[in-house]
N, C-alpha and C positions, 0 to 999 in steps of 0.2 A: 504494499500500500504506499503510495507517495505522500509526502508531507503536504499538509494543507497550505495553500497560498493565501496569505493575508491581503486583503484589499488595502489600498493606500489610506492613510488616516483622513478623516473628513476635517477640513479646515473650518473652524468656527469663529476664529478671531482674526482680525486683520493684523498683519505685521506692521512694524514701525515704518517700513518702506512703503507699504500699501497706503498707510494713513498719510504719509508725507506726499505721496504721488497724488492722492485724491485732493489734498489741500492745494497743491500746486495747480492742478487742472482747474479746480473751482475758482481759484484766485485769478488765473489767466483768463478764463472765460468771462468772469465778471469785469475784468479790466478791458477786455476786448469789446464787451457790450456797452459799457458805460463811458469808456475813455478815461476813467480815473485810474491812473497807474500807481498811486501811492502805496496801496497794500501790496501789490505785486513787487514793486521796488523794495519795500521793506522785507518781504519774504526772501527775495533773491539776495539782498545784501546780508541778511542774517545767515544765509547758507555760506556765503563767502567769508564772512568775518567770524562766524561762530564755529 
């Protein structure tokens, strides 16, 4: 009898990278729609300096 193959684990929580990516996309889209780049600039600057 062959050993049972386990299915991959179900991901229930977002990783830090997923969360950061979602925030970047939301901020980028909001800046593109409104023309207000302040929050996007702050987010990008924090990534460079932090």
